[in-house]
N, CA, C and O atoms as a CHARMM CRD file, in Angstrom:
* protein
*
  320
    1    1 MET  N     63.33800-116.93600 -59.69400 PROA 1      0.00000
    2    1 MET  CA    64.04000-116.43700 -60.73400 PROA 1      0.00000
    3    1 MET  C     63.17800-116.32500 -61.84100 PROA 1      0.00000
    4    1 MET  O     62.80800-117.41500 -62.27700 PROA 1      0.00000
    5    2 THR  N     62.68900-115.19300 -62.50800 PROA 2      0.00000
    6    2 THR  CA    61.81500-115.21800 -63.57200 PROA 2      0.00000
    7    2 THR  C     62.66600-115.64300 -64.81600 PROA 2      0.00000
    8    2 THR  O     63.88200-115.80700 -64.90900 PROA 2      0.00000
    9    3 ALA  N     61.72900-115.76700 -65.69000 PROA 3      0.00000
   10    3 ALA  CA    62.54500-116.38100 -67.29600 PROA 3      0.00000
   11    3 ALA  C     63.26100-115.44800 -67.72800 PROA 3      0.00000
   12    3 ALA  O     64.19300-115.79300 -68.45400 PROA 3      0.00000
   13    4 ASN  N     63.07800-113.92000 -67.43300 PROA 4      0.00000
   14    4 ASN  CA    63.90600-112.75800 -68.07900 PROA 4      0.00000
   15    4 ASN  C     64.96900-112.87000 -67.18300 PROA 4      0.00000
   16    4 ASN  O     66.03600-112.53600 -67.69700 PROA 4      0.00000
   17    5 ASP  N     65.04100-113.21900 -66.04100 PROA 5      0.00000
   18    5 ASP  CA    66.58100-113.33300 -65.18900 PROA 5      0.00000
   19    5 ASP  C     67.40900-114.58400 -65.85100 PROA 5      0.00000
   20    5 ASP  O     68.61500-114.52500 -66.09300 PROA 5      0.00000
   21    6 ILE  N     66.65400-115.62800 -66.08500 PROA 6      0.00000
   22    6 ILE  CA    67.18400-116.87600 -66.52300 PROA 6      0.00000
   23    6 ILE  C     68.01300-116.44600 -67.90700 PROA 6      0.00000
   24    6 ILE  O     69.20700-116.65400 -68.11800 PROA 6      0.00000
   25    7 LYS  N     66.94200-115.71400 -68.89600 PROA 7      0.00000
   26    7 LYS  CA    67.94700-115.46500 -70.06400 PROA 7      0.00000
   27    7 LYS  C     68.94900-114.36100 -70.03100 PROA 7      0.00000
   28    7 LYS  O     69.86600-114.31300 -70.85100 PROA 7      0.00000
   29    8 ALA  N     68.76700-113.37900 -68.99300 PROA 8      0.00000
   30    8 ALA  CA    70.02300-112.43200 -68.73200 PROA 8      0.00000
   31    8 ALA  C     71.21100-113.25600 -68.46100 PROA 8      0.00000
   32    8 ALA  O     72.25100-113.08900 -69.10000 PROA 8      0.00000
   33    9 ASN  N     71.05100-114.44500 -67.21600 PROA 9      0.00000
   34    9 ASN  CA    72.02700-114.95900 -67.22600 PROA 9      0.00000
   35    9 ASN  C     72.62800-115.95200 -68.31500 PROA 9      0.00000
   36    9 ASN  O     73.82600-116.22600 -68.38000 PROA 9      0.00000
   37   10 VAL  N     71.88500-116.33300 -68.95600 PROA 10     0.00000
   38   10 VAL  CA    72.16300-117.35400 -70.01700 PROA 10     0.00000
   39   10 VAL  C     73.25600-116.23100 -71.16500 PROA 10     0.00000
   40   10 VAL  O     74.39200-116.53500 -71.52900 PROA 10     0.00000
   41   11 GLU  N     72.69000-115.24800 -71.45300 PROA 11     0.00000
   42   11 GLU  CA    73.38700-114.09100 -72.26500 PROA 11     0.00000
   43   11 GLU  C     74.76600-113.79000 -71.34700 PROA 11     0.00000
   44   11 GLU  O     75.79800-113.57000 -71.98100 PROA 11     0.00000
   45   12 LYS  N     74.80300-113.77900 -70.34900 PROA 12     0.00000
   46   12 LYS  CA    75.94700-113.22500 -69.59700 PROA 12     0.00000
   47   12 LYS  C     77.18700-114.82900 -69.46600 PROA 12     0.00000
   48   12 LYS  O     78.41700-114.78400 -69.44300 PROA 12     0.00000
   49   13 ALA  N     76.54000-115.73300 -69.41900 PROA 13     0.00000
   50   13 ALA  CA    77.53000-116.75400 -69.97800 PROA 13     0.00000
   51   13 ALA  C     77.77100-116.77700 -71.15100 PROA 13     0.00000
   52   13 ALA  O     78.94200-117.10800 -71.33700 PROA 13     0.00000
   53   14 LEU  N     77.04000-116.51600 -72.36900 PROA 14     0.00000
   54   14 LEU  CA    77.35300-116.82200 -73.64600 PROA 14     0.00000
   55   14 LEU  C     78.46700-115.60400 -74.03800 PROA 14     0.00000
   56   14 LEU  O     79.11400-115.65000 -75.08400 PROA 14     0.00000
   57   15 GLU  N     78.60100-114.48500 -73.02900 PROA 15     0.00000
   58   15 GLU  CA    79.58300-113.54900 -73.32500 PROA 15     0.00000
   59   15 GLU  C     80.58200-113.69400 -72.62400 PROA 15     0.00000
   60   15 GLU  O     81.58400-113.00400 -72.80700 PROA 15     0.00000
   61   16 GLU  N     80.50400-114.64400 -71.66100 PROA 16     0.00000
   62   16 GLU  CA    81.99400-115.05800 -71.16600 PROA 16     0.00000
   63   16 GLU  C     82.52900-115.79300 -72.02900 PROA 16     0.00000
   64   16 GLU  O     83.69500-115.69600 -72.41100 PROA 16     0.00000
   65   17 ILE  N     81.56900-116.73000 -72.47000 PROA 17     0.00000
   66   17 ILE  CA    82.33400-118.16700 -73.50200 PROA 17     0.00000
   67   17 ILE  C     82.83300-117.55000 -74.70700 PROA 17     0.00000
   68   17 ILE  O     83.94400-117.87700 -75.12400 PROA 17     0.00000
   69   18 ARG  N     81.72900-116.20300 -75.66100 PROA 18     0.00000
   70   18 ARG  CA    82.28100-116.14700 -76.84100 PROA 18     0.00000
   71   18 ARG  C     83.62400-115.50200 -77.25900 PROA 18     0.00000
   72   18 ARG  O     84.01100-115.47000 -78.42800 PROA 18     0.00000
   73   19 PRO  N     84.29100-115.00100 -76.22500 PROA 19     0.00000
   74   19 PRO  CA    85.58400-114.48600 -76.92900 PROA 19     0.00000
   75   19 PRO  C     86.98800-115.89200 -77.05500 PROA 19     0.00000
   76   19 PRO  O     88.12000-115.84600 -77.53600 PROA 19     0.00000
   77   20 PHE  N     86.25000-116.96500 -76.40700 PROA 20     0.00000
   78   20 PHE  CA    87.19700-118.17100 -76.79100 PROA 20     0.00000
   79   20 PHE  C     86.59500-118.78600 -77.93200 PROA 20     0.00000
   80   20 PHE  O     87.34300-119.34400 -78.73600 PROA 20     0.00000
   81   21 LEU  N     85.39600-118.77300 -78.12400 PROA 21     0.00000
   82   21 LEU  CA    85.14100-119.16300 -79.51100 PROA 21     0.00000
   83   21 LEU  C     85.60200-118.44500 -80.68200 PROA 21     0.00000
   84   21 LEU  O     85.92700-118.95100 -81.75600 PROA 21     0.00000
   85   22 GLN  N     85.59900-117.11400 -80.34500 PROA 22     0.00000
   86   22 GLN  CA    85.99200-116.34800 -81.58900 PROA 22     0.00000
   87   22 GLN  C     87.42900-116.24300 -82.05700 PROA 22     0.00000
   88   22 GLN  O     87.84100-116.00200 -83.19200 PROA 22     0.00000
   89   23 SER  N     88.25900-116.52800 -80.68700 PROA 23     0.00000
   90   23 SER  CA    89.67200-116.53100 -81.35100 PROA 23     0.00000
   91   23 SER  C     90.03300-117.77600 -82.01800 PROA 23     0.00000
   92   23 SER  O     91.21100-118.03400 -82.26200 PROA 23     0.00000
   93   24 ASP  N     88.91800-118.69000 -82.37600 PROA 24     0.00000
   94   24 ASP  CA    89.24800-120.09900 -83.01000 PROA 24     0.00000
   95   24 ASP  C     88.49200-120.02800 -84.32300 PROA 24     0.00000
   96   24 ASP  O     88.43500-120.99200 -85.08600 PROA 24     0.00000
   97   25 GLY  N     87.76400-118.55900 -84.62900 PROA 25     0.00000
   98   25 GLY  CA    86.72700-118.58000 -85.80500 PROA 25     0.00000
   99   25 GLY  C     85.49700-118.72900 -85.73700 PROA 25     0.00000
  100   25 GLY  O     84.72400-118.68200 -86.69400 PROA 25     0.00000
  101   26 GLY  N     85.11400-118.99400 -84.17600 PROA 26     0.00000
  102   26 GLY  CA    83.66200-119.50100 -84.23400 PROA 26     0.00000
  103   26 GLY  C     83.07600-118.35600 -83.27300 PROA 26     0.00000
  104   26 GLY  O     83.64200-117.40600 -82.73200 PROA 26     0.00000
  105   27 ASP  N     81.55600-118.84700 -83.25300 PROA 27     0.00000
  106   27 ASP  CA    80.70300-117.94100 -82.36700 PROA 27     0.00000
  107   27 ASP  C     79.64800-118.83500 -81.93300 PROA 27     0.00000
  108   27 ASP  O     79.58500-119.99000 -82.35600 PROA 27     0.00000
  109   28 ILE  N     78.78000-118.33300 -81.07200 PROA 28     0.00000
  110   28 ILE  CA    77.51400-118.76700 -80.63900 PROA 28     0.00000
  111   28 ILE  C     76.31400-118.00000 -80.65800 PROA 28     0.00000
  112   28 ILE  O     76.41500-116.77300 -80.64100 PROA 28     0.00000
  113   29 GLU  N     75.20700-118.53300 -80.69000 PROA 29     0.00000
  114   29 GLU  CA    73.97000-117.86300 -80.75700 PROA 29     0.00000
  115   29 GLU  C     73.06800-118.61600 -79.68400 PROA 29     0.00000
  116   29 GLU  O     73.20200-119.77900 -79.30600 PROA 29     0.00000
  117   30 LEU  N     72.02600-117.59100 -79.24100 PROA 30     0.00000
  118   30 LEU  CA    71.22400-118.10500 -78.38700 PROA 30     0.00000
  119   30 LEU  C     70.11000-118.34900 -79.13000 PROA 30     0.00000
  120   30 LEU  O     69.52600-117.35000 -79.54900 PROA 30     0.00000
  121   31 ILE  N     69.56200-119.66000 -79.46500 PROA 31     0.00000
  122   31 ILE  CA    68.43800-119.79100 -79.97000 PROA 31     0.00000
  123   31 ILE  C     66.70500-119.90300 -78.83200 PROA 31     0.00000
  124   31 ILE  O     65.72100-119.18700 -79.02100 PROA 31     0.00000
  125   32 SER  N     66.76500-120.42700 -78.30600 PROA 32     0.00000
  126   32 SER  CA    65.61500-120.25200 -77.11600 PROA 32     0.00000
  127   32 SER  C     66.19700-121.26700 -75.73200 PROA 32     0.00000
  128   32 SER  O     67.10800-122.09100 -75.66000 PROA 32     0.00000
  129   33 ILE  N     65.24600-120.78400 -74.77600 PROA 33     0.00000
  130   33 ILE  CA    65.17700-121.30000 -73.52000 PROA 33     0.00000
  131   33 ILE  C     63.91300-121.82700 -73.31000 PROA 33     0.00000
  132   33 ILE  O     62.90900-121.12500 -73.43100 PROA 33     0.00000
  133   34 ASP  N     63.86700-123.07000 -72.98600 PROA 34     0.00000
  134   34 ASP  CA    62.58600-123.84000 -72.83500 PROA 34     0.00000
  135   34 ASP  C     62.27400-124.36800 -71.55400 PROA 34     0.00000
  136   34 ASP  O     63.03500-125.18500 -71.03500 PROA 34     0.00000
  137   35 ASN  N     61.04600-123.91900 -70.88700 PROA 35     0.00000
  138   35 ASN  CA    60.61700-124.44800 -69.79700 PROA 35     0.00000
  139   35 ASN  C     61.58700-123.95800 -68.48900 PROA 35     0.00000
  140   35 ASN  O     61.47100-124.45100 -67.36700 PROA 35     0.00000
  141   36 ASP  N     62.48500-122.98000 -68.81400 PROA 36     0.00000
  142   36 ASP  CA    63.62100-122.62900 -67.81400 PROA 36     0.00000
  143   36 ASP  C     64.51400-123.61100 -67.51500 PROA 36     0.00000
  144   36 ASP  O     65.17600-123.43500 -66.49200 PROA 36     0.00000
  145   37 THR  N     64.72700-124.73100 -68.23100 PROA 37     0.00000
  146   37 THR  CA    65.47100-125.60300 -68.02600 PROA 37     0.00000
  147   37 THR  C     66.64300-126.22800 -69.04900 PROA 37     0.00000
  148   37 THR  O     67.79000-126.55100 -68.74000 PROA 37     0.00000
  149   38 SER  N     65.93900-126.30500 -70.48700 PROA 38     0.00000
  150   38 SER  CA    66.70500-126.32500 -71.32700 PROA 38     0.00000
  151   38 SER  C     67.10600-125.41100 -72.54400 PROA 38     0.00000
  152   38 SER  O     66.15900-125.00700 -73.22000 PROA 38     0.00000
  153   39 VAL  N     68.26500-125.05900 -72.89000 PROA 39     0.00000
  154   39 VAL  CA    68.92200-124.19500 -73.90300 PROA 39     0.00000
  155   39 VAL  C     69.35400-124.81400 -74.75100 PROA 39     0.00000
  156   39 VAL  O     70.05900-125.82100 -74.68800 PROA 39     0.00000
  157   40 LYS  N     68.73800-123.93800 -76.14800 PROA 40     0.00000
  158   40 LYS  CA    69.09000-124.23900 -77.37100 PROA 40     0.00000
  159   40 LYS  C     70.18700-123.09000 -77.75100 PROA 40     0.00000
  160   40 LYS  O     70.13800-121.92000 -77.37200 PROA 40     0.00000
  161   41 VAL  N     71.27600-123.72800 -78.65700 PROA 41     0.00000
  162   41 VAL  CA    72.25800-122.79900 -79.04800 PROA 41     0.00000
  163   41 VAL  C     72.42700-123.17100 -80.31500 PROA 41     0.00000
  164   41 VAL  O     72.06500-124.30000 -80.64700 PROA 41     0.00000
  165   42 ARG  N     73.00000-122.30100 -81.23800 PROA 42     0.00000
  166   42 ARG  CA    73.65300-122.60100 -82.68900 PROA 42     0.00000
  167   42 ARG  C     74.95100-122.23200 -82.34800 PROA 42     0.00000
  168   42 ARG  O     75.16400-121.10500 -81.90300 PROA 42     0.00000
  169   43 LEU  N     76.36700-123.51400 -82.59000 PROA 43     0.00000
  170   43 LEU  CA    77.46100-122.91900 -82.84100 PROA 43     0.00000
  171   43 LEU  C     77.62000-122.22900 -84.55100 PROA 43     0.00000
  172   43 LEU  O     76.86500-122.36000 -85.51400 PROA 43     0.00000
  173   44 GLN  N     78.47500-121.73600 -84.46000 PROA 44     0.00000
  174   44 GLN  CA    78.74900-120.80900 -85.84100 PROA 44     0.00000
  175   44 GLN  C     80.18400-120.80300 -86.30500 PROA 44     0.00000
  176   44 GLN  O     81.14300-121.07600 -85.58300 PROA 44     0.00000
  177   45 GLY  N     80.24400-120.45400 -87.62700 PROA 45     0.00000
  178   45 GLY  CA    81.48800-120.22200 -87.86500 PROA 45     0.00000
  179   45 GLY  C     82.48900-121.66400 -87.86300 PROA 45     0.00000
  180   45 GLY  O     82.01200-122.76800 -88.12600 PROA 45     0.00000
  181   46 ALA  N     83.70000-121.48400 -87.57800 PROA 46     0.00000
  182   46 ALA  CA    84.70600-122.62900 -87.57600 PROA 46     0.00000
  183   46 ALA  C     84.12500-123.78000 -86.55900 PROA 46     0.00000
  184   46 ALA  O     84.41100-124.97500 -86.62100 PROA 46     0.00000
  185   47 CYS  N     83.24700-123.16000 -85.61200 PROA 47     0.00000
  186   47 CYS  CA    82.67600-124.09500 -84.48900 PROA 47     0.00000
  187   47 CYS  C     81.61300-125.36200 -85.11500 PROA 47     0.00000
  188   47 CYS  O     81.31800-126.35200 -84.44600 PROA 47     0.00000
  189   48 VAL  N     81.17600-125.13900 -86.35300 PROA 48     0.00000
  190   48 VAL  CA    80.30500-125.97900 -86.99000 PROA 48     0.00000
  191   48 VAL  C     80.56300-127.20200 -87.44400 PROA 48     0.00000
  192   48 VAL  O     79.88800-128.23100 -87.41500 PROA 48     0.00000
  193   49 ASP  N     81.86000-126.91200 -87.96100 PROA 49     0.00000
  194   49 ASP  CA    82.65700-128.11900 -88.42100 PROA 49     0.00000
  195   49 ASP  C     83.64800-128.69600 -87.68700 PROA 49     0.00000
  196   49 ASP  O     84.09800-129.78600 -88.04000 PROA 49     0.00000
  197   50 CYS  N     84.18300-127.96700 -86.43000 PROA 50     0.00000
  198   50 CYS  CA    85.13700-128.44900 -85.58400 PROA 50     0.00000
  199   50 CYS  C     84.75800-129.77300 -85.16400 PROA 50     0.00000
  200   50 CYS  O     83.58700-130.01100 -84.86900 PROA 50     0.00000
  201   51 SER  N     85.83200-130.82600 -85.10300 PROA 51     0.00000
  202   51 SER  CA    85.80100-131.97000 -84.75300 PROA 51     0.00000
  203   51 SER  C     85.37900-132.55400 -83.04300 PROA 51     0.00000
  204   51 SER  O     84.95900-133.60400 -82.55600 PROA 51     0.00000
  205   52 VAL  N     85.78900-131.14500 -82.51700 PROA 52     0.00000
  206   52 VAL  CA    85.57500-131.43800 -81.07800 PROA 52     0.00000
  207   52 VAL  C     84.51000-130.36800 -80.38900 PROA 52     0.00000
  208   52 VAL  O     84.74300-129.99000 -79.24100 PROA 52     0.00000
  209   53 ASN  N     83.51700-129.95500 -80.98700 PROA 53     0.00000
  210   53 ASN  CA    82.48900-129.10900 -80.83600 PROA 53     0.00000
  211   53 ASN  C     81.65300-129.48100 -79.86300 PROA 53     0.00000
  212   53 ASN  O     81.21900-128.62000 -79.09700 PROA 53     0.00000
  213   54 GLN  N     81.15300-131.30800 -79.67600 PROA 54     0.00000
  214   54 GLN  CA    80.58100-131.60100 -78.64700 PROA 54     0.00000
  215   54 GLN  C     81.18300-131.42600 -77.29000 PROA 54     0.00000
  216   54 GLN  O     80.57000-131.08300 -76.27900 PROA 54     0.00000
  217   55 MET  N     82.47400-131.70700 -77.38700 PROA 55     0.00000
  218   55 MET  CA    83.24000-131.74700 -76.31400 PROA 55     0.00000
  219   55 MET  C     83.40400-129.98700 -75.82100 PROA 55     0.00000
  220   55 MET  O     83.74900-129.76200 -74.66200 PROA 55     0.00000
  221   56 THR  N     83.21300-129.15700 -76.49800 PROA 56     0.00000
  222   56 THR  CA    83.07200-127.50900 -76.37500 PROA 56     0.00000
  223   56 THR  C     81.88900-127.49000 -75.36400 PROA 56     0.00000
  224   56 THR  O     81.77300-127.11700 -74.19600 PROA 56     0.00000
  225   57 LEU  N     80.88100-128.16300 -76.48500 PROA 57     0.00000
  226   57 LEU  CA    79.64200-127.76200 -75.92300 PROA 57     0.00000
  227   57 LEU  C     79.22200-127.88000 -74.67600 PROA 57     0.00000
  228   57 LEU  O     78.61600-127.03900 -74.01300 PROA 57     0.00000
  229   58 LYS  N     79.71100-129.43000 -74.23300 PROA 58     0.00000
  230   58 LYS  CA    79.34700-129.68800 -72.97100 PROA 58     0.00000
  231   58 LYS  C     80.39800-129.12000 -71.65400 PROA 58     0.00000
  232   58 LYS  O     80.01300-128.68400 -70.57000 PROA 58     0.00000
  233   59 SER  N     81.82200-129.27700 -72.12500 PROA 59     0.00000
  234   59 SER  CA    82.60600-128.91900 -70.93400 PROA 59     0.00000
  235   59 SER  C     82.86800-127.47000 -70.95600 PROA 59     0.00000
  236   59 SER  O     83.26800-126.86300 -69.96200 PROA 59     0.00000
  237   60 GLY  N     82.63400-126.90900 -72.12100 PROA 60     0.00000
  238   60 GLY  CA    82.84300-125.29300 -71.92300 PROA 60     0.00000
  239   60 GLY  C     81.44500-124.31500 -72.24900 PROA 60     0.00000
  240   60 GLY  O     81.62500-123.16900 -71.83700 PROA 60     0.00000
  241   61 VAL  N     80.50500-124.45900 -72.70100 PROA 61     0.00000
  242   61 VAL  CA    79.38100-124.12000 -72.87700 PROA 61     0.00000
  243   61 VAL  C     78.48700-124.42000 -71.72700 PROA 61     0.00000
  244   61 VAL  O     77.95000-123.65800 -70.92200 PROA 61     0.00000
  245   62 GLU  N     78.45500-125.76500 -71.85100 PROA 62     0.00000
  246   62 GLU  CA    77.04500-125.87600 -70.79300 PROA 62     0.00000
  247   62 GLU  C     77.45500-125.68700 -69.31300 PROA 62     0.00000
  248   62 GLU  O     76.63800-125.29900 -68.47900 PROA 62     0.00000
  249   63 MET  N     78.81400-125.98900 -68.99300 PROA 63     0.00000
  250   63 MET  CA    79.23400-125.77200 -67.69400 PROA 63     0.00000
  251   63 MET  C     79.39300-124.22000 -67.02400 PROA 63     0.00000
  252   63 MET  O     79.54000-123.96600 -65.82800 PROA 63     0.00000
  253   64 THR  N     79.32100-123.27100 -68.13900 PROA 64     0.00000
  254   64 THR  CA    79.68900-121.93600 -67.99300 PROA 64     0.00000
  255   64 THR  C     78.21100-121.54800 -67.74500 PROA 64     0.00000
  256   64 THR  O     77.86200-120.89900 -66.75800 PROA 64     0.00000
  257   65 ILE  N     77.35400-121.99500 -68.72100 PROA 65     0.00000
  258   65 ILE  CA    75.79700-121.19200 -68.46000 PROA 65     0.00000
  259   65 ILE  C     75.13100-121.98600 -67.11900 PROA 65     0.00000
  260   65 ILE  O     74.29800-121.38400 -66.44200 PROA 65     0.00000
  261   66 LYS  N     75.46400-123.11200 -66.83200 PROA 66     0.00000
  262   66 LYS  CA    75.03000-123.66200 -65.31100 PROA 66     0.00000
  263   66 LYS  C     75.83300-122.99000 -64.22500 PROA 66     0.00000
  264   66 LYS  O     75.32000-123.20900 -63.12700 PROA 66     0.00000
  265   67 LYS  N     76.73700-122.37100 -64.17200 PROA 67     0.00000
  266   67 LYS  CA    77.53600-121.51600 -63.29800 PROA 67     0.00000
  267   67 LYS  C     76.50000-120.46000 -63.03900 PROA 67     0.00000
  268   67 LYS  O     76.07600-120.21300 -61.91000 PROA 67     0.00000
  269   68 TYR  N     75.99000-119.65300 -64.47700 PROA 68     0.00000
  270   68 TYR  CA    75.35200-118.94000 -64.18100 PROA 68     0.00000
  271   68 TYR  C     73.81200-118.81800 -64.07600 PROA 68     0.00000
  272   68 TYR  O     73.32900-117.73500 -63.74400 PROA 68     0.00000
  273   69 ALA  N     73.08000-119.80200 -64.32600 PROA 69     0.00000
  274   69 ALA  CA    71.81700-120.12600 -64.24500 PROA 69     0.00000
  275   69 ALA  C     71.86900-121.93100 -63.81500 PROA 69     0.00000
  276   69 ALA  O     71.94200-122.82000 -64.66300 PROA 69     0.00000
  277   70 PRO  N     71.81500-122.14300 -62.40600 PROA 70     0.00000
  278   70 PRO  CA    72.06000-123.58900 -62.26600 PROA 70     0.00000
  279   70 PRO  C     70.85900-124.19400 -62.52900 PROA 70     0.00000
  280   70 PRO  O     70.97600-125.41200 -62.66100 PROA 70     0.00000
  281   71 GLN  N     69.73500-123.76700 -62.65200 PROA 71     0.00000
  282   71 GLN  CA    68.38500-124.53100 -63.27600 PROA 71     0.00000
  283   71 GLN  C     68.39000-125.28800 -64.28500 PROA 71     0.00000
  284   71 GLN  O     67.84700-126.39200 -64.33100 PROA 71     0.00000
  285   72 ILE  N     69.19900-124.58400 -65.45300 PROA 72     0.00000
  286   72 ILE  CA    69.57800-125.26000 -66.77700 PROA 72     0.00000
  287   72 ILE  C     69.98300-126.61900 -66.48300 PROA 72     0.00000
  288   72 ILE  O     71.00300-126.92700 -65.86600 PROA 72     0.00000
  289   73 GLN  N     69.02300-127.50400 -67.01800 PROA 73     0.00000
  290   73 GLN  CA    69.55300-128.89900 -67.00500 PROA 73     0.00000
  291   73 GLN  C     70.43800-129.29200 -68.34200 PROA 73     0.00000
  292   73 GLN  O     71.50000-129.91000 -68.27000 PROA 73     0.00000
  293   74 GLU  N     69.91900-128.90100 -69.40600 PROA 74     0.00000
  294   74 GLU  CA    70.98900-129.20000 -70.41600 PROA 74     0.00000
  295   74 GLU  C     70.79100-128.08500 -71.54900 PROA 74     0.00000
  296   74 GLU  O     69.82800-127.33100 -71.69000 PROA 74     0.00000
  297   75 VAL  N     72.23800-128.20200 -72.50600 PROA 75     0.00000
  298   75 VAL  CA    72.25000-127.36800 -73.30800 PROA 75     0.00000
  299   75 VAL  C     72.41100-128.14700 -74.74900 PROA 75     0.00000
  300   75 VAL  O     73.17100-129.11000 -74.84700 PROA 75     0.00000
  301   76 ILE  N     71.63500-127.65500 -75.86300 PROA 76     0.00000
  302   76 ILE  CA    71.43900-128.59200 -77.00300 PROA 76     0.00000
  303   76 ILE  C     72.16900-127.59500 -78.28600 PROA 76     0.00000
  304   76 ILE  O     71.95500-126.38300 -78.32500 PROA 76     0.00000
  305   77 ASN  N     72.94000-128.21500 -79.18000 PROA 77     0.00000
  306   77 ASN  CA    73.48700-127.77200 -80.47800 PROA 77     0.00000
  307   77 ASN  C     72.37800-127.73000 -81.08800 PROA 77     0.00000
  308   77 ASN  O     71.65600-128.65100 -80.70600 PROA 77     0.00000
  309   78 ILE  N     71.77600-126.91300 -82.07500 PROA 78     0.00000
  310   78 ILE  CA    70.83700-126.79500 -82.99600 PROA 78     0.00000
  311   78 ILE  C     71.90600-126.62900 -84.31500 PROA 78     0.00000
  312   78 ILE  O     72.76400-125.76600 -84.50000 PROA 78     0.00000
  313   79 VAL  N     71.52900-127.75500 -85.12900 PROA 79     0.00000
  314   79 VAL  CA    72.48600-127.80700 -86.54700 PROA 79     0.00000
  315   79 VAL  C     71.12200-127.46200 -87.51700 PROA 79     0.00000
  316   79 VAL  O     69.95300-127.83900 -87.43000 PROA 79     0.00000
  317   80 ASP  N     71.80300-126.59700 -88.44800 PROA 80     0.00000
  318   80 ASP  CA    70.91000-126.59300 -89.48600 PROA 80     0.00000
  319   80 ASP  C     70.86100-127.47300 -90.60400 PROA 80     0.00000
  320   80 ASP  O     69.98700-127.33600 -91.46000 PROA 80     0.00000
């Protein structure tokens, strides 16, 4: 799988997750994919200050990304 394939699959995963985040007033942005194994994202809107955002990141976002791109080992939320 090429880097472009991995990025396309990660984007598909984010599109699947996005409606759930948006229904709570949040969103997610793909920042980068490093070494084809680590995804950096930025939670936005209501997700930034949400008390369960780490749970959302691990159980929702990371699990869905790994479903589409199994070689991804970690998902990191970048906080400004």
